[in-house]
All heavy atoms as an XYZ file, in Angstrom:
875
protein
N       4.470    -29.684    -51.203
C       4.532    -28.541    -50.326
C       3.678    -28.758    -49.078
O       3.842    -28.057    -48.113
C       4.084    -27.284    -51.059
C       5.099    -26.829    -52.086
S       4.537    -25.468    -53.097
C       5.076    -24.088    -52.122
N       2.778    -29.683    -49.113
C       1.962    -29.955    -47.937
C       2.707    -30.939    -47.038
O       3.678    -31.555    -47.438
C       0.619    -30.538    -48.355
N       2.252    -31.093    -45.824
C       2.897    -32.007    -44.891
C       1.875    -32.587    -43.940
O       0.683    -32.582    -44.213
N       2.369    -33.083    -42.792
C       1.450    -33.608    -41.793
C       0.651    -32.456    -41.206
O       1.037    -31.277    -41.334
C       2.212    -34.317    -40.659
O       2.957    -33.336    -39.922
C       3.145    -35.401    -41.192
N      -0.435    -32.776    -40.537
C      -1.287    -31.740    -39.958
C      -0.515    -30.874    -38.968
O      -0.658    -29.654    -38.959
C      -2.502    -32.384    -39.293
N       0.327    -31.472    -38.156
C       1.112    -30.701    -37.177
C       2.136    -29.798    -37.875
O       2.384    -28.682    -37.436
C       1.792    -31.631    -36.188
C       0.798    -32.410    -35.365
C       1.077    -32.330    -33.893
N       0.093    -33.088    -33.155
C      -0.960    -32.557    -32.580
N      -1.186    -31.279    -32.683
N      -1.816    -33.290    -31.912
N       2.729    -30.265    -38.969
C       3.648    -29.425    -39.734
C       2.902    -28.237    -40.334
O       3.425    -27.116    -40.358
C       4.311    -30.232    -40.853
C       5.296    -31.264    -40.363
C       5.783    -32.189    -41.473
O       5.095    -32.326    -42.506
O       6.849    -32.767    -41.291
N       1.681    -28.480    -40.793
C       0.865    -27.405    -41.362
C       0.599    -26.343    -40.305
O       0.747    -25.147    -40.563
C      -0.456    -27.957    -41.950
C      -1.390    -26.827    -42.326
C      -0.167    -28.852    -43.144
N       0.221    -26.760    -39.098
C      -0.053    -25.810    -38.015
C       1.179    -24.956    -37.745
O       1.088    -23.732    -37.639
C      -0.514    -26.542    -36.732
C      -0.531    -25.597    -35.540
C      -1.891    -27.148    -36.936
N       2.336    -25.580    -37.655
C       3.567    -24.836    -37.402
C       3.858    -23.828    -38.494
O       4.249    -22.688    -38.223
N       3.647    -24.218    -39.733
C       3.907    -23.309    -40.848
C       2.904    -22.160    -40.867
O       3.265    -21.010    -41.127
C       3.904    -24.075    -42.167
C       5.119    -24.979    -42.275
C       5.143    -25.763    -43.550
C       6.388    -26.645    -43.541
N       6.663    -27.265    -44.798
N       1.636    -22.463    -40.580
C       0.621    -21.408    -40.552
C       0.924    -20.389    -39.451
O       0.723    -19.196    -39.632
C      -0.771    -22.005    -40.359
C      -1.310    -22.837    -41.518
C      -2.648    -23.466    -41.143
C      -1.437    -22.018    -42.787
N       1.412    -20.871    -38.313
C       1.774    -19.966    -37.222
C       2.920    -19.029    -37.620
O       3.011    -17.908    -37.136
C       2.172    -20.759    -35.977
C       1.016    -21.331    -35.171
C       1.529    -22.291    -34.105
C       0.183    -20.223    -34.544
N       3.797    -19.498    -38.509
C       4.938    -18.697    -38.968
C       4.593    -17.789    -40.140
O       5.470    -17.109    -40.679
C       6.086    -19.622    -39.372
S       6.799    -20.508    -37.990
N       3.350    -17.804    -40.586
C       2.949    -16.960    -41.700
C       3.184    -17.595    -43.053
O       3.122    -16.925    -44.073
N       3.465    -18.881    -43.076
C       3.645    -19.577    -44.337
C       2.303    -20.119    -44.810
O       1.336    -20.160    -44.062
C       4.630    -20.728    -44.176
C       6.020    -20.263    -43.798
C       6.964    -21.420    -43.548
O       6.542    -22.546    -43.338
N       8.246    -21.133    -43.566
N       2.239    -20.515    -46.060
C       1.058    -21.157    -46.603
C       1.505    -22.421    -47.297
O       2.682    -22.610    -47.564
C       0.297    -20.225    -47.546
C       1.086    -19.806    -48.745
C       1.071    -20.377    -49.974
C       2.006    -18.721    -48.825
N       1.914    -19.715    -50.828
C       2.519    -18.690    -50.135
C       2.463    -17.772    -47.922
C       3.442    -17.749    -50.563
C       3.386    -16.837    -48.348
C       3.856    -16.836    -49.650
N       0.549    -23.305    -47.553
C       0.874    -24.584    -48.163
C      -0.062    -24.868    -49.315
O      -1.167    -24.328    -49.370
C       0.734    -25.711    -47.128
C       1.706    -25.584    -45.969
C       1.015    -24.983    -44.793
C       2.295    -26.905    -45.648
N       0.391    -25.749    -50.178
C      -0.439    -26.186    -51.293
C      -0.534    -27.704    -51.242
O       0.483    -28.389    -51.163
C       0.146    -25.733    -52.641
C       0.175    -24.209    -52.700
C      -0.674    -26.307    -53.795
C       0.802    -23.650    -53.957
N      -1.760    -28.197    -51.260
C      -2.010    -29.639    -51.318
C      -2.403    -29.980    -52.749
O      -3.395    -29.477    -53.258
C      -3.119    -30.036    -50.349
C      -3.389    -31.516    -50.329
C      -2.656    -32.350    -49.503
C      -4.363    -32.069    -51.134
C      -2.899    -33.715    -49.483
C      -4.609    -33.430    -51.124
C      -3.877    -34.257    -50.290
N      -1.599    -30.809    -53.380
C      -1.877    -31.251    -54.745
C      -2.836    -32.435    -54.662
O      -2.504    -33.464    -54.092
C      -0.571    -31.658    -55.433
C      -0.738    -31.958    -56.906
O      -1.871    -32.238    -57.348
O       0.280    -31.928    -57.623
N      -4.018    -32.299    -55.199
C      -5.019    -33.360    -55.125
C      -4.533    -34.648    -55.771
O      -4.999    -35.722    -55.412
C      -6.320    -32.911    -55.788
C      -6.940    -31.730    -55.106
N      -8.201    -31.294    -55.419
C      -6.488    -30.889    -54.139
C      -8.495    -30.240    -54.676
N      -7.471    -29.973    -53.899
N      -3.587    -34.547    -56.682
C      -3.066    -35.752    -57.319
C      -2.264    -36.595    -56.342
O      -2.086    -37.782    -56.551
C      -2.235    -35.384    -58.547
C      -3.097    -34.799    -59.641
C      -2.311    -34.486    -60.908
O      -1.127    -34.746    -61.006
N      -2.992    -33.912    -61.880
N      -1.785    -35.995    -55.253
C      -1.085    -36.770    -54.230
C      -2.046    -37.692    -53.500
O      -1.628    -38.635    -52.842
C      -0.403    -35.861    -53.223
C       0.743    -35.076    -53.794
C       1.449    -35.365    -54.933
C       1.298    -33.894    -53.281
N       2.410    -34.424    -55.147
C       2.336    -33.493    -54.146
C       1.024    -33.107    -52.164
C       3.107    -32.365    -53.923
C       1.791    -31.977    -51.955
C       2.819    -31.614    -52.816
N      -3.348    -37.419    -53.615
C      -4.357    -38.252    -52.967
C      -4.366    -39.682    -53.469
O      -4.923    -40.562    -52.836
N      -3.731    -39.923    -54.596
C      -3.666    -41.293    -55.109
C      -2.806    -42.183    -54.228
O      -3.006    -43.382    -54.172
C      -3.118    -41.297    -56.532
C      -4.017    -40.579    -57.500
C      -3.436    -40.613    -58.905
N      -4.228    -39.749    -59.757
C      -3.730    -38.972    -60.686
N      -2.434    -38.959    -60.916
N      -4.514    -38.202    -61.405
N      -1.807    -41.601    -53.558
C      -0.913    -42.376    -52.711
C      -1.028    -41.985    -51.247
O      -0.345    -42.558    -50.404
C       0.553    -42.181    -53.154
O       0.874    -40.799    -53.083
C       0.777    -42.707    -54.558
N      -1.841    -41.010    -50.933
C      -2.009    -40.543    -49.561
C      -3.477    -40.280    -49.293
O      -4.343    -40.829    -49.968
N      -3.748    -39.407    -48.317
C      -5.149    -39.111    -48.007
C      -5.806    -38.321    -49.137
O      -5.139    -37.587    -49.848
C      -5.057    -38.267    -46.740
C      -3.712    -37.626    -46.816
C      -2.827    -38.631    -47.503
N      -7.111    -38.503    -49.284
C      -7.796    -37.694    -50.295
C      -7.888    -36.261    -49.782
O      -7.749    -36.017    -48.581
C      -9.152    -38.298    -50.672
C     -10.227    -38.154    -49.613
O     -10.091    -37.324    -48.702
O     -11.217    -38.864    -49.708
N      -8.079    -35.300    -50.668
C      -8.056    -33.886    -50.261
C      -9.062    -33.538    -49.167
O      -8.737    -32.783    -48.253
C      -8.370    -33.141    -51.560
C      -7.967    -34.069    -52.643
C      -8.222    -35.453    -52.110
N     -10.263    -34.089    -49.247
C     -11.286    -33.766    -48.243
C     -10.885    -34.290    -46.863
O     -11.029    -33.586    -45.857
C     -12.636    -34.336    -48.659
N     -10.357    -35.502    -46.809
C      -9.919    -36.068    -45.532
C      -8.743    -35.274    -44.981
O      -8.698    -34.959    -43.794
C      -9.544    -37.540    -45.702
C      -8.970    -38.223    -44.464
C      -9.973    -38.201    -43.322
C      -8.548    -39.651    -44.802
N      -7.783    -34.940    -45.846
C      -6.621    -34.174    -45.410
C      -7.054    -32.829    -44.842
O      -6.592    -32.420    -43.768
C      -5.653    -33.995    -46.580
C      -4.389    -33.294    -46.222
C      -3.281    -33.842    -45.644
C      -4.109    -31.905    -46.396
N      -2.324    -32.885    -45.466
C      -2.799    -31.680    -45.913
C      -4.824    -30.838    -46.912
C      -2.207    -30.429    -45.943
C      -4.233    -29.585    -46.937
C      -2.939    -29.395    -46.457
N      -7.960    -32.131    -45.538
C      -8.446    -30.828    -45.069
C      -9.174    -30.969    -43.730
O      -9.014    -30.129    -42.836
C      -9.356    -30.191    -46.110
N      -9.945    -32.030    -43.576
C     -10.662    -32.264    -42.320
C      -9.679    -32.474    -41.166
O      -9.849    -31.920    -40.080
C     -11.566    -33.483    -42.472
C     -12.448    -33.755    -41.285
C     -13.350    -34.958    -41.517
O     -13.850    -35.123    -42.642
O     -13.540    -35.729    -40.558
N      -8.634    -33.245    -41.412
C      -7.627    -33.501    -40.382
C      -6.899    -32.209    -40.021
O      -6.713    -31.882    -38.848
C      -6.630    -34.581    -40.854
C      -7.338    -35.930    -40.952
C      -5.423    -34.669    -39.916
C      -6.537    -36.998    -41.695
N      -6.483    -31.450    -41.027
C      -5.781    -30.185    -40.788
C      -6.684    -29.217    -40.028
O      -6.242    -28.563    -39.079
C      -5.286    -29.562    -42.107
C      -4.816    -28.130    -41.910
C      -4.175    -30.412    -42.708
N      -7.948    -29.117    -40.418
C      -8.888    -28.216    -39.739
C      -9.027    -28.593    -38.266
O      -9.042    -27.709    -37.388
C     -10.242    -28.241    -40.435
N      -9.116    -29.873    -37.982
C      -9.266    -30.338    -36.599
C      -8.024    -30.014    -35.769
O      -8.122    -29.519    -34.652
C      -9.537    -31.843    -36.571
C      -9.710    -32.415    -35.177
C     -10.905    -31.848    -34.428
O     -11.910    -31.488    -35.075
O     -10.832    -31.748    -33.182
N      -6.845    -30.269    -36.317
C      -5.605    -29.990    -35.590
C      -5.432    -28.482    -35.398
O      -5.010    -28.031    -34.329
C      -4.388    -30.625    -36.300
C      -3.081    -30.201    -35.657
C      -4.511    -32.143    -36.284
N      -5.770    -27.689    -36.404
C      -5.706    -26.232    -36.273
C      -6.674    -25.750    -35.203
O      -6.334    -24.864    -34.406
C      -6.004    -25.549    -37.606
S      -4.647    -25.642    -38.796
N      -7.854    -26.324    -35.173
C      -8.846    -25.957    -34.163
C      -8.318    -26.274    -32.761
O      -8.435    -25.463    -31.851
C     -10.162    -26.689    -34.437
C     -11.298    -26.162    -33.593
O     -11.453    -24.930    -33.498
O     -12.038    -26.993    -33.016
N      -7.722    -27.448    -32.598
C      -7.160    -27.839    -31.298
C      -6.031    -26.904    -30.872
O      -5.862    -26.623    -29.693
C      -6.648    -29.274    -31.348
C      -7.726    -30.316    -31.457
C      -7.166    -31.708    -31.704
O      -5.961    -31.919    -31.800
N      -8.063    -32.680    -31.833
N      -5.240    -26.424    -31.849
C      -4.117    -25.536    -31.560
C      -4.527    -24.061    -31.560
O      -3.684    -23.188    -31.375
C      -3.004    -25.766    -32.572
N      -5.811    -23.795    -31.804
C      -6.346    -22.431    -31.846
C      -5.642    -21.584    -32.916
O      -5.283    -20.435    -32.680
C      -6.266    -21.770    -30.469
C      -7.225    -20.610    -30.346
O      -8.257    -20.575    -31.004
N      -6.881    -19.647    -29.515
N      -5.442    -22.189    -34.081
C      -4.814    -21.511    -35.219
C      -5.870    -21.346    -36.303
O      -6.453    -22.332    -36.755
C      -3.624    -22.332    -35.772
C      -3.057    -21.686    -37.020
C      -2.557    -22.490    -34.715
N      -6.153    -20.104    -36.724
C      -7.131    -19.922    -37.792
C      -6.616    -20.519    -39.092
O      -5.419    -20.475    -39.372
C      -7.295    -18.412    -37.896
C      -6.100    -17.825    -37.237
C      -5.570    -18.850    -36.274
N      -7.526    -21.083    -39.870
C      -7.139    -21.707    -41.133
C      -8.222    -21.465    -42.170
O      -9.403    -21.406    -41.846
C      -6.871    -23.225    -40.953
C      -8.128    -23.968    -40.537
C      -6.276    -23.842    -42.208
N      -7.792    -21.275    -43.405
C      -8.720    -21.139    -44.530
C      -8.193    -22.005    -45.663
O      -6.981    -22.087    -45.889
C      -8.834    -19.691    -44.978
N      -9.119    -22.671    -46.340
C      -8.780    -23.532    -47.469
C      -9.335    -22.899    -48.736
O     -10.498    -22.533    -48.784
C      -9.404    -24.924    -47.282
C      -8.908    -25.639    -46.059
C      -9.541    -25.485    -44.842
C      -7.806    -26.460    -46.132
C      -9.091    -26.130    -43.710
C      -7.342    -27.119    -45.010
C      -7.975    -26.956    -43.798
N      -8.488    -22.777    -49.736
C      -8.906    -22.221    -51.019
C      -8.712    -23.319    -52.051
O      -7.576    -23.638    -52.416
C      -8.064    -20.993    -51.398
C      -8.065    -19.984    -50.260
C      -8.556    -20.387    -52.701
C      -6.947    -18.979    -50.350
N      -9.798    -23.913    -52.489
C      -9.716    -24.985    -53.473
C      -9.736    -24.382    -54.871
O     -10.542    -23.520    -55.176
C     -10.885    -25.976    -53.296
O     -10.814    -26.487    -51.964
C     -10.787    -27.129    -54.276
N      -8.810    -24.850    -55.690
C      -8.702    -24.374    -57.067
C      -8.961    -25.575    -57.973
O      -8.032    -26.297    -58.354
C      -7.322    -23.751    -57.325
C      -7.075    -22.660    -56.279
C      -7.236    -23.201    -58.744
C      -5.683    -22.126    -56.266
N     -10.242    -25.834    -58.279
C     -10.603    -27.038    -59.032
C      -9.916    -27.137    -60.391
O      -9.546    -28.231    -60.810
C     -12.118    -26.933    -59.207
C     -12.577    -25.895    -58.258
C     -11.404    -25.013    -57.956
N      -9.726    -26.016    -61.051
C      -9.130    -26.033    -62.384
C      -7.731    -26.653    -62.381
O      -7.305    -27.260    -63.354
C      -9.087    -24.608    -62.921
C      -8.596    -24.506    -64.338
C      -8.713    -23.107    -64.826
N      -7.407    -22.486    -64.705
C      -7.163    -21.212    -64.824
N      -8.154    -20.378    -65.020
N      -5.968    -20.736    -64.728
N      -7.020    -26.498    -61.259
C      -5.664    -27.027    -61.161
C      -5.557    -28.218    -60.212
O      -4.454    -28.712    -59.986
C      -4.697    -25.939    -60.713
C      -4.561    -24.816    -61.681
N      -4.203    -24.998    -63.001
C      -4.741    -23.487    -61.536
C      -4.157    -23.838    -63.613
N      -4.493    -22.899    -62.754
N      -6.660    -28.653    -59.617
C      -6.640    -29.755    -58.653
C      -5.714    -29.463    -57.480
O      -4.918    -30.307    -57.073
C      -6.217    -31.069    -59.331
C      -7.388    -31.929    -59.730
O      -8.528    -31.578    -59.385
O      -7.161    -32.958    -60.377
N      -5.831    -28.261    -56.916
C      -4.993    -27.840    -55.802
C      -5.841    -27.216    -54.708
O      -6.899    -26.665    -54.984
C      -3.964    -26.794    -56.259
C      -2.970    -27.195    -57.335
C      -2.199    -25.967    -57.817
C      -2.021    -28.254    -56.815
N      -5.345    -27.292    -53.478
C      -5.944    -26.562    -52.364
C      -4.835    -25.773    -51.689
O      -3.800    -26.330    -51.322
C      -6.606    -27.508    -51.349
O      -7.682    -28.186    -51.988
C      -7.150    -26.752    -50.145
N      -5.054    -24.476    -51.539
C      -4.111    -23.606    -50.841
C      -4.619    -23.468    -49.410
O      -5.799    -23.254    -49.179
C      -4.031    -22.220    -51.518
C      -3.040    -21.316    -50.795
C      -3.658    -22.363    -52.991
N      -3.704    -23.596    -48.451
C      -4.048    -23.520    -47.033
C      -3.308    -22.318    -46.448
O      -2.083    -22.230    -46.574
C      -3.629    -24.805    -46.292
C      -4.100    -24.766    -44.850
C      -4.157    -26.037    -47.000
N      -4.062    -21.395    -45.842
C      -3.464    -20.179    -45.283
C      -4.020    -19.898    -43.889
O      -5.080    -20.390    -43.520
C      -3.715    -18.939    -46.175
C      -3.135    -19.128    -47.554
C      -5.188    -18.605    -46.254
N      -3.280    -19.088    -43.157
C      -3.749    -18.523    -41.898
C      -4.334    -17.164    -42.263
O      -3.596    -16.275    -42.688
C      -2.564    -18.376    -40.934
C      -2.957    -17.740    -39.620
O      -3.983    -17.081    -39.507
N      -2.113    -17.920    -38.621
N      -5.657    -16.961    -42.140
C      -6.264    -15.688    -42.540
C      -5.676    -14.476    -41.819
O      -5.714    -13.371    -42.341
C      -7.739    -15.858    -42.200
C      -7.959    -17.317    -42.094
C      -6.656    -17.907    -41.654
N      -5.097    -14.671    -40.641
C      -4.491    -13.568    -39.906
C      -3.129    -13.180    -40.482
O      -2.611    -12.109    -40.180
C      -4.347    -13.937    -38.429
N      -2.546    -14.067    -41.294
C      -1.215    -13.815    -41.877
C      -1.233    -14.196    -43.351
O      -0.428    -14.998    -43.814
C      -0.159    -14.635    -41.140
C      -0.054    -14.301    -39.671
C       0.985    -15.138    -38.987
C       1.068    -14.741    -37.528
N       2.170    -15.420    -36.846
N      -2.144    -13.612    -44.082
C      -2.366    -13.994    -45.478
C      -1.224    -13.586    -46.397
O      -0.708    -12.482    -46.278
C      -3.624    -13.332    -46.008
C      -4.883    -13.771    -45.325
C      -6.056    -13.019    -45.888
O      -6.140    -12.829    -47.088
N      -6.959    -12.584    -45.032
N      -0.876    -14.461    -47.327
C       0.054    -14.068    -48.383
C      -0.680    -13.199    -49.397
O      -1.904    -13.170    -49.436
C       0.455    -15.408    -49.006
C      -0.733    -16.287    -48.763
C      -1.296    -15.853    -47.436
N       0.088    -12.521    -50.225
C      -0.533    -11.727    -51.277
C      -1.028    -12.652    -52.393
O      -0.599    -13.807    -52.503
C       0.467    -10.722    -51.852
O       1.472    -11.399    -52.588
N      -1.891    -12.122    -53.214
C      -2.389    -12.873    -54.363
C      -1.217    -13.298    -55.254
O      -1.167    -14.420    -55.738
C      -3.387    -12.023    -55.150
C      -3.892    -12.697    -56.381
C      -4.882    -13.658    -56.321
C      -3.351    -12.384    -57.624
C      -5.340    -14.292    -57.462
C      -3.803    -13.004    -58.779
C      -4.791    -13.972    -58.693
N      -0.258    -12.393    -55.450
C       0.890    -12.689    -56.310
C       1.720    -13.843    -55.761
O       2.197    -14.694    -56.508
C       1.770    -11.439    -56.487
C       1.116    -10.343    -57.292
C       0.153     -9.489    -56.449
O       0.246     -9.509    -55.198
O      -0.699     -8.824    -57.044
N       1.907    -13.873    -54.438
C       2.685    -14.961    -53.832
C       1.997    -16.304    -54.031
O       2.647    -17.301    -54.351
C       2.886    -14.707    -52.343
C       3.870    -13.604    -52.056
C       3.958    -13.348    -50.578
O       2.964    -13.030    -49.938
N       5.150    -13.481    -50.031
N       0.694    -16.328    -53.823
C      -0.049    -17.580    -54.006
C       0.014    -18.003    -55.468
O       0.258    -19.172    -55.776
C      -1.506    -17.438    -53.526
C      -2.320    -18.675    -53.876
C      -1.543    -17.179    -52.026
N      -0.155    -17.053    -56.364
C      -0.093    -17.370    -57.790
C       1.274    -17.932    -58.167
O       1.370    -18.909    -58.914
C      -0.410    -16.134    -58.617
C      -0.507    -16.437    -60.112
C      -0.808    -15.221    -60.892
N       0.186    -14.217    -60.512
C       0.280    -13.037    -61.053
N      -0.553    -12.674    -61.990
N       1.197    -12.187    -60.669
N       2.363    -17.359    -57.646
C       3.707    -17.862    -57.919
C       3.890    -19.280    -57.377
O       4.523    -20.121    -58.019
C       4.757    -16.927    -57.310
C       4.880    -15.613    -58.035
C       5.762    -14.613    -57.301
O       6.433    -14.999    -56.323
O       5.768    -13.445    -57.711
N       3.343    -19.547    -56.200
C       3.442    -20.893    -55.621
C       2.675    -21.907    -56.458
O       3.142    -23.030    -56.669
C       2.908    -20.895    -54.184
O       3.712    -20.101    -53.352
N       1.508    -21.516    -56.940
C       0.710    -22.407    -57.781
C       1.438    -22.682    -59.093
O       1.506    -23.837    -59.543
C      -0.695    -21.814    -58.026
C      -1.502    -21.858    -56.740
C      -1.420    -22.559    -59.154
C      -2.781    -21.072    -56.781
N       2.021    -21.656    -59.682
C       2.779    -21.833    -60.918
C       3.941    -22.797    -60.699
O       4.188    -23.685    -61.522
C       3.290    -20.475    -61.434
O       2.165    -19.648    -61.700
C       4.127    -20.631    -62.688
N       4.646    -22.653    -59.573
C       5.762    -23.556    -59.265
C       5.268    -24.987    -59.077
O       5.904    -25.942    -59.549
C       6.492    -23.076    -58.012
N       4.128    -25.156    -58.410
C       3.572    -26.493    -58.196
C       3.184    -27.124    -59.527
O       3.462    -28.310    -59.770
C       2.359    -26.422    -57.274
C       1.702    -27.769    -57.027
S       2.751    -28.958    -56.185
C       2.687    -28.318    -54.539
N       2.549    -26.368    -60.397
C       2.149    -26.905    -61.702
C       3.371    -27.244    -62.559
O       3.384    -28.264    -63.246
C       1.228    -25.927    -62.424
C      -0.125    -25.692    -61.758
C      -0.891    -24.601    -62.483
C      -0.925    -26.976    -61.684
N       4.396    -26.408    -62.487
C       5.632    -26.687    -63.213
C       6.239    -28.005    -62.726
O       6.677    -28.835    -63.513
C       6.617    -25.525    -63.028
C       7.929    -25.703    -63.735
C       7.817    -25.503    -65.236
O       6.809    -25.009    -65.737
N       8.845    -25.891    -65.956
N       6.249    -28.186    -61.411
C       6.759    -29.427    -60.826
C       5.928    -30.618    -61.291
O       6.462    -31.662    -61.666
C       6.744    -29.343    -59.302
C       6.952    -30.645    -58.629
N       8.176    -31.287    -58.594
C       6.088    -31.466    -57.970
C       8.051    -32.430    -57.938
N       6.800    -32.548    -57.552
N       4.620    -30.439    -61.276
C       3.722    -31.533    -61.662
C       3.962    -31.976    -63.103
O       4.000    -33.162    -63.393
C       2.267    -31.099    -61.491
C       1.279    -32.211    -61.816
C      -0.144    -31.713    -61.923
N      -0.695    -31.352    -60.632
C      -1.861    -30.709    -60.495
N      -2.560    -30.344    -61.563
N      -2.322    -30.422    -59.301
N       4.135    -31.021    -63.998
C       4.228    -31.357    -65.418
C       5.638    -31.701    -65.881
O       5.804    -32.368    -66.893
C       3.637    -30.235    -66.265
C       2.154    -30.055    -66.020
C       1.650    -28.847    -65.609
C       1.280    -31.117    -66.175
C       0.288    -28.684    -65.369
C      -0.080    -30.962    -65.940
C      -0.580    -29.743    -65.536
N       6.663    -31.248    -65.161
C       8.034    -31.517    -65.596
C       8.771    -32.476    -64.670
O       9.776    -33.050    -65.062
C       8.858    -30.217    -65.668
O       8.997    -29.683    -64.353
C       8.219    -29.217    -66.604
N       8.306    -32.604    -63.433
C       8.999    -33.441    -62.460
C      10.200    -32.750    -61.843
O      10.876    -33.322    -60.988
N      10.487    -31.515    -62.263
C      11.607    -30.781    -61.700
C      11.281    -30.345    -60.275
O      10.127    -30.091    -59.949
C      11.923    -29.552    -62.545
C      12.391    -29.893    -63.937
C      12.624    -28.652    -64.778
O      12.331    -27.536    -64.369
N      13.152    -28.849    -65.982
N      12.308    -30.261    -59.420
C      12.062    -29.828    -58.034
C      11.446    -28.433    -57.995
O      11.705    -27.610    -58.880
C      13.452    -29.815    -57.407
C      14.315    -30.602    -58.312
C      13.702    -30.549    -59.678
N      10.683    -28.183    -56.963
C      10.098    -26.855    -56.765
C      11.218    -25.935    -56.283
O      11.881    -26.237    -55.298
C       8.949    -26.909    -55.745
C       7.844    -27.829    -56.271
C       8.412    -25.513    -55.454
C       6.786    -28.156    -55.261
N      11.465    -24.825    -56.975
C      12.559    -23.932    -56.573
C      12.356    -23.395    -55.163
O      11.235    -23.085    -54.757
C      12.507    -22.789    -57.587
C      11.546    -23.196    -58.636
C      10.737    -24.334    -58.120
N      13.438    -23.283    -54.413
C      13.360    -22.821    -53.025
C      12.726    -21.444    -52.924
O      11.997    -21.161    -51.981
C      14.749    -22.821    -52.392
N      12.987    -20.575    -53.913
C      12.426    -19.231    -53.827
C      10.935    -19.201    -54.120
O      10.268    -18.210    -53.860
C      13.162    -18.263    -54.742
C      13.089    -18.649    -56.217
O      12.778    -19.818    -56.516
O      13.344    -17.776    -57.056
N      10.379    -20.296    -54.599
C       8.942    -20.358    -54.848
C       8.187    -20.846    -53.623
O       6.981    -20.751    -53.556
C       8.643    -21.276    -56.026
N       8.908    -21.372    -52.656
C       8.269    -21.867    -51.439
C       8.147    -20.708    -50.460
O       9.111    -20.013    -50.175
C       9.075    -23.032    -50.830
C       9.129    -24.177    -51.836
C       8.467    -23.482    -49.516
C      10.030    -25.305    -51.448
N       6.968    -20.526    -49.956
C       6.685    -19.372    -49.092
C       7.463    -19.475    -47.791
O       7.529    -20.521    -47.183
C       5.209    -19.319    -48.787
N       8.038    -18.368    -47.366
C       8.715    -18.333    -46.080
C       8.043    -17.371    -45.105
O       8.216    -17.491    -43.917
C      10.194    -17.932    -46.249
O      10.256    -16.678    -46.896
C      10.946    -18.979    -47.042
N       7.317    -16.417    -45.622
C       6.608    -15.488    -44.736
C       5.519    -14.783    -45.527
O       5.586    -14.692    -46.739
C       7.571    -14.458    -44.165
N       4.536    -14.301    -44.817
C       3.469    -13.553    -45.474
C       4.014    -12.227    -45.972
O       4.900    -11.635    -45.370
C       2.333    -13.314    -44.496
N       3.504    -11.759    -47.070
C       4.027    -10.537    -47.689
C       3.512     -9.301    -46.983
O       2.465     -9.304    -46.359
C       3.616    -10.486    -49.149
N       4.274     -8.236    -47.139
C       3.828     -6.937    -46.656
C       3.001     -6.237    -47.726
O       2.447     -5.173    -47.484
C       5.031     -6.057    -46.302
C       5.785     -6.598    -45.121
O       5.187     -7.311    -44.309
O       6.982     -6.293    -45.024
N       2.960     -6.860    -48.908
C       2.223     -6.249    -50.017
C       0.717     -6.323    -49.770
O       0.261     -6.873    -48.779
C       2.549     -6.993    -51.321
C       4.000     -6.851    -51.698
C       4.261     -7.540    -53.000
N       4.814     -8.855    -52.717
C       5.004     -9.780    -53.610
N       4.678     -9.591    -54.856
N       5.513    -10.933    -53.273
N      -0.034     -5.775    -50.703
C      -1.498     -5.772    -50.594
C      -2.016     -7.186    -50.434
O      -1.511     -8.126    -51.025
C      -2.098     -5.132    -51.843
N      -3.039     -7.338    -49.645
C      -3.578     -8.658    -49.332
C      -5.027     -8.742    -49.776
O      -5.757     -7.778    -49.735
C      -3.475     -8.925    -47.842
C      -2.062     -8.777    -47.365
C      -1.938     -9.308    -45.970
N      -0.582     -9.084    -45.500
C       0.402     -9.938    -45.705
N       0.207    -11.043    -46.319
N       1.593     -9.669    -45.245
N      -5.417     -9.936    -50.178
C      -6.813    -10.162    -50.493
C      -7.485    -10.709    -49.249
O      -6.829    -11.177    -48.339
C      -6.944    -11.122    -51.684
C      -6.312    -12.438    -51.462
N      -4.946    -12.621    -51.448
C      -6.851    -13.644    -51.214
C      -4.670    -13.880    -51.206
N      -5.794    -14.523    -51.056
N      -8.760    -10.617    -49.175
C      -9.489    -11.035    -47.977
C     -10.010    -12.460    -48.133
O     -10.568    -12.819    -49.159
C     -10.671    -10.106    -47.703
C     -10.303     -8.647    -47.574
C      -9.245     -8.353    -46.535
N      -9.627     -8.817    -45.234
C      -8.764     -9.082    -44.261
N      -7.486     -8.934    -44.431
N      -9.187     -9.477    -43.095
N      -9.832    -13.228    -47.102
C     -10.359    -14.584    -47.044
C     -11.325    -14.673    -45.876
O     -11.190    -13.935    -44.904
C      -9.236    -15.598    -46.820
C      -8.176    -15.664    -47.894
C      -7.090    -16.638    -47.459
C      -8.777    -16.136    -49.195
N     -12.210    -15.597    -45.960
C     -13.115    -15.830    -44.849
C     -12.622    -17.064    -44.100
O     -12.371    -18.097    -44.704
C     -14.530    -16.086    -45.335
C     -15.123    -14.894    -46.007
C     -16.542    -15.186    -46.419
N     -16.941    -14.151    -47.348
C     -17.826    -14.308    -48.280
N     -18.418    -15.465    -48.437
N     -18.129    -13.326    -49.072
N     -12.496    -16.978    -42.765
C     -12.104    -18.171    -42.010
C     -13.204    -19.213    -42.115
O     -14.368    -18.887    -42.368
C     -11.929    -17.680    -40.594
C     -12.589    -16.358    -40.526
C     -12.702    -15.818    -41.921
N     -12.826    -20.447    -41.941
C     -13.820    -21.518    -42.026
C     -14.871    -21.323    -40.941
O     -14.554    -20.863    -39.848
C     -13.165    -22.893    -41.937
C     -12.603    -23.211    -40.592
C     -11.978    -24.603    -40.638
N     -11.480    -24.952    -39.350
C     -12.209    -25.546    -38.399
N     -13.453    -25.864    -38.620
N     -11.680    -25.826    -37.232
N     -16.129    -21.644    -41.232
C     -17.183    -21.495    -40.221
C     -16.888    -22.378    -39.028
O     -16.441    -23.498    -39.176
C     -18.467    -21.914    -40.932
C     -18.085    -22.308    -42.319
C     -16.609    -22.159    -42.479
N     -17.124    -21.858    -37.857
C     -16.713    -22.606    -36.690
C     -17.776    -23.066    -35.838
O     -17.772    -23.736    -34.947
């Protein structure tokens, strides 16, 4: 569900969120480097970004704090990612975020600047 830093910026601007699976770091950038690159590109594009690391699942959720998804949406995306990880089945299209919800939102803190 994650992509290049520029793809992440575009998705964050559209109200989408992404999940970086730390296990992908075996064949790509490690999570800390990827987050650093995304943060820098977001800063250059003046797009707010927040990273939510979920150590228990080895995942990082990336959101635009100005267009936050609901807790339920993030939870559904994480469940889909874990299902994909353990079964190898494709992530269902309806589990991939397309827009921030109108439902109740939880509060995130933007990264210190």
